[in-house]
Each structure stands twice: as C-alpha cells, then as structure tokens.
N, C-alpha and C positions, 0 to 999 in steps of 0.2 A: 504493500500500500504506500509506504514511504517512497519507494523507488518510482512508483507511478506518479506520485505528486511532484517529485523532482523533475521527472521527464516532462510532465505537463507544464511546469513553470519555465523550463529551459528551451522548449521547442516552439515558442511563440513565433520565431522568425520563419519557420517552415510550416506553420499550422495552416491547413487548407481553408479557403473561403470560396465564394463564387467569384467568377472572373470580374475584375475591376475595370476593364477597358471595353469601350463600346464596339459593336460590330463595325467593320470597315465598309461603310456605304458611301454613296456620293455625298451624303450630308456630313459625314466625318471629314472629308477632304475640303468641302466648302467652308465649314466652320474653322478648320485648321488654318486655311489661308486667311480667313477673316481675322483670326486671333493673331497671326503673325503680322498682319497689317496694323492692327491695334498696338501690338508690341512695339512697332517702330514709331508710329505717330504719337501714341499716348506717352511714351517715354520722352519724346522730344517736347511734347506739350508741358509735361510736369517739369522737366529739366530746364527748358529754355523759356517757354512762354510764361509759365508761372514763377520762374526764377527760383525753384527749390534747390537747384544745383546739387551739391554733394548729398544733401539730405534726402533726395529722391531715392537713391539706391537703398538707404537705410529704411525709409518708409515702406517702399515696395517689398523689400526683403522681409520685414516683419509681417506684412500682409500675406506674402507668399508662404511663409512658414505656418502662419495660422490656418491658411486654407488647406495646406497639405496635412496638417494635423486632423482637420475634419475629414479630408479624403481618406487618410489611412484608418480613421476610426470607423468608417463604413465597412460593411461586410459584403457589399455587392456594388455594382456600377449604378451610380446616381448621376444623371445628366448634369444638373446644375452644379453639384460639387466638383465633378470632373472638369467641366469646361471653365469654371471660374479659376480653377487651379492652372489650367493651360494658359488662359489669358494672362494671369499674373506672372507665371514663369516666363512667358513670352516677353513681357515688359522687363522683368528682372534680368533675363539673359541679355537683352539689348543694352540695359544699363551697365552691366558688367563690362561688355565690350567697349561701350562708349567711355566708361571710366578709365579703362586702360589706355585707350587711344587719346582722349582729350586731356585728361588730367596727368597722366604719367608719360605721355608721348610715345607709347609703344606703337610701332608701325603696324599697319593693317596686315602686311605680309606676315609679320611675326605672330600677331594674335590669331590669324587664320591657321598658321602652322601649329601653334600651341593647342588650339581647341580641336584641331583635327587629330592630333596625337592623343589628347586627353579623351576624346570621344572614342577613339579606337581602343584605348586601354579599358574604358568602361565596358565596351562590348566584349572585349577579350575576357576580362575577369568575370563578367556576367555569364558568358558561355562556359568558361571553365568550371564555374561553380554550379550552374544550373543545367548545362548541356543543351540549352535551347534559348533562342532569342525571340521566340514567337510571342506576340502580344496577346494571343488567345490562351496563353497559359499563365496569366498574372493571377495566380491563386493564393499566393503567400505574401507575407510582409516583406520577405527578403527580395522576392521577384519584383514586387511593387517598388521597393526602394531602388533597385537597379533601373527599373523602367523610368521613374521620375528623374533620376540622375542623368540618364541618357537624354531625356527630353530637355533638361536644362542646357546641356552642352550642345544639343542640336540647334537650339535658339542662339546661343552665344556664337557658335561657329557660323551659322547662317547670317547673322548680323555682320560679322567680320568679313565673310566672303562676299556678301552682297555689296557692302560699302567699298570693298577693294575693287570689285568689277565696275561698279557704277561711277565711283569718284576717282579712285587712284588710276584706274585704267581709262578713265574718261569716256566710258561707253555711253553714259547717259541713262536716265531712269527708264524711259520707254524701251530702249534697245535692251537694257538689262532684263526688263520684264519679259520681253519676247524670248530672250536667250534662255532664261530659267524655265519658262513655260515649255520651250522646245526640249530642254533636257528631261523634264518630267514626262513629256510625251514619248521620248525615246525609251525611258524606263518602262512606261506602260506598255509600249509595243513589244519590248524585250520580254516582259512578263507574260502578257496574254498571247503573243504571237510566237515567241521563241522559247517559252517555258523557263524564263529566268526564275530562280528560286524566289518564292513569295516573300520570305523574310528579308532577303537582300533587297528585293524590289521595294518593299514597304519602307525600310529604313533609308534607302537611297532617296525615294520620293519625299519622305518626311523631312530629311535634311534640306532638300532643295526648295520645299515650299516656304522655308523661312526667308531666304533671299528673294523669292518670288513675291511674297507678301510685303516685304520691306520695299521692293521696287514699286509695287502698286501704291503703297502708302506714300512714298516719296514723290511719285509721279503726280498723285492727286493733291498733295499738301504743299509742295514747294512752289515758289513763285514762278510765273510764266517765263521770266527772264532767265531762270535757271533750268528751264525745260519741263516745268511742272504745269499743273492746271490751276494752281493758286488758291485752292480751297482752304489752306491752312491746316495745322495739326488738330485744332479744336473741332472744326467741322468734319474733317475726315474721320477722326476718332469717334465722334458722335454717330456718324452714319454707320460705321462698321460695328460699333457696340450695339446699336439698335438691331442691326441685321443678325448679330449673334444671339441677342435676346429672343428675337422672333423665332429663329430656328431651334433654339433650345426649348422654348415653350412648345413648339410643334412636336419635338421629340418626346418631351415629357407626356404630352397628350396621346400621341400615337404609339409610343414605345418602339418605334421602328428600329432604333439602334441598340436595343437591349440585347445582351448576349443570348444567342439561341433563337432570336426572332426570325432570322432568315431561313434557317434550316428547320425551324419548328421543333427543335429538340432542347429547349431550355430546361435546365435541371430544376427540380422543385426547390423552393427557398431553403428548406431544411436540409437538403441533400448536401453531401460533401464529396468532392472529386476523389477518385481512387488514388492511392499512394503511387501506383505505377504511372499515372498521368502526371502527378506532381513532379516526379523525378525526371520527367522529360523523355522517358522510354516510350517508343512507339507513339510519340506525340502526333496525333492526326490533324492538328490545327495549323497546317502549313500552307493554306491557300487563301487568296482574297475572296474566293467565290462562296466558300462555306466554312463552317466550323463544326466540330463534332458535337 
C-alpha cells in the first residue's frame, strides 16, 4: 500500500489524461495564423504605441505563465484555455526576440540560428524521452510540457526568421508573405501528394506560419511609405483578436475541433488511454486526416 502511494505521488508527470490538443482542421490553421499575426502586432502595440517598453515582456510573461497554469490544470482540451495560451505565447515569443534584437543588439542572423538550435534540441530531447512527437499523443504532463516549450520556441524562431527575411534581406512585407505562404504550400503538397511524414509536415508548417502571420501583421499595420497598408498595430490587433474570438466561440458551440470528433471515436470522459499508447509504441496518430 505504501509503495502504491509513493508511485502515485511520483508518476504525476506521466499520468494519462485525455488529449490536450485540438484536432488539426482548417480552423486550427486559420486560428494559428491569426494568433501569430496578433503576436506580432499586439507586441508592437504594447511595446511601442503604449510605451510599456521593457515592462511589456514582464507583463506578458506573467500572463502567459498564469494561462499555462490553467491549461495544465485541465484534464482535456478546452478551446478557450488552449487558444488564449497560444495567443499569449505568440506575443511572448515575439517579445523575447525583439528584446534580444532591440535592447541587446543581437543580430537577427544570430537569434535565428540560436532559436533554430534550441528548437531542434527541444524536439530531440522530446523524442528521446517520449519516442514520439505526435501532437495526438499529448496525454501526460511531461508531453504537454514538451509541447508548450516547442510552441514557445517556434514563435521566437518565426519572429527572428520573419524579420530577417522581410527587413534584413529587404524582401518587403508583401513579398515575405507570398514567400512563406509558398513554403507552407510546398509542405502541404509534400505531405498529401508525396507522403511526407505527418509529424514532420505538421511541425514544419507550424514553424512557418509564425513568419507568415508576422508578415501579414506587418503588411497590414505598417505605414504605406514602408510598404504596408497603414492600419496601425491597434486596428490590426483588434481585427484579428475579434476574428479569433469569433472562431473560438464557433468551436466551443460546434465542438468541431475536439479530439475524436473527426473520426467519431472520442474516448469517454472517464476513460484513460492505455499504457502502450502513452509510451508511444504503435502510436497510430500519425496523420493529419484522422486520429485513432
């Protein structure tokens, strides 16, 4: 009995839950791009327009931590909690890159290289520990921790890479938007047409949506003289936040993106996934089209 109690207290990191990540539908990708756009424009709005400066990073950092505490406390995927966390991490990741570049003078080439290496290490450690990077297997605290850590560095990397291409390479916001949209299209074609591994395709597209969203945000918010539409960071952020809110409300009502909805095999609320599935052995959740 004592041994059982000790085991129960120490295995919380690997204790199974229901999947904490939504189904990968068109709504997932639309909201993801909207979130990355808000990450770019709202960070600039707080940092520059409202003049928060250094305190912006601390404020958003505290809000991000608080939101993740709520997200980790849930036992299943809840759309509002999940997407609020994504929005805040998007802003926080942008602020980290901007802080390194603007305040410490770290070149965009260096921040891009650093975040590429860090993200690769996160994926490597995640795979070595869990033997899978599938987002359809986020059943435990430890896997969820790896997942959100990867999300943070995809945003930081996407910000650095997007700014590097648009500004340092002087490609411009609209051309950068077209470039990153083209890369995502190539990834999609490689997955659906050439059988590129689903996990690789997902994370590749996920990383590239960050500079895509940043390019959209910059194109809409920046002055016309700089190649933008001149809407400003406040109007652009407001438009995209409203769009995110509308889509999340739709998902809450329809439950379209809840795990198991597409395949019709959602597990009962009280059920727990098998230990074999948690360990990543014979993990059948490796396609965009369906989950087990």
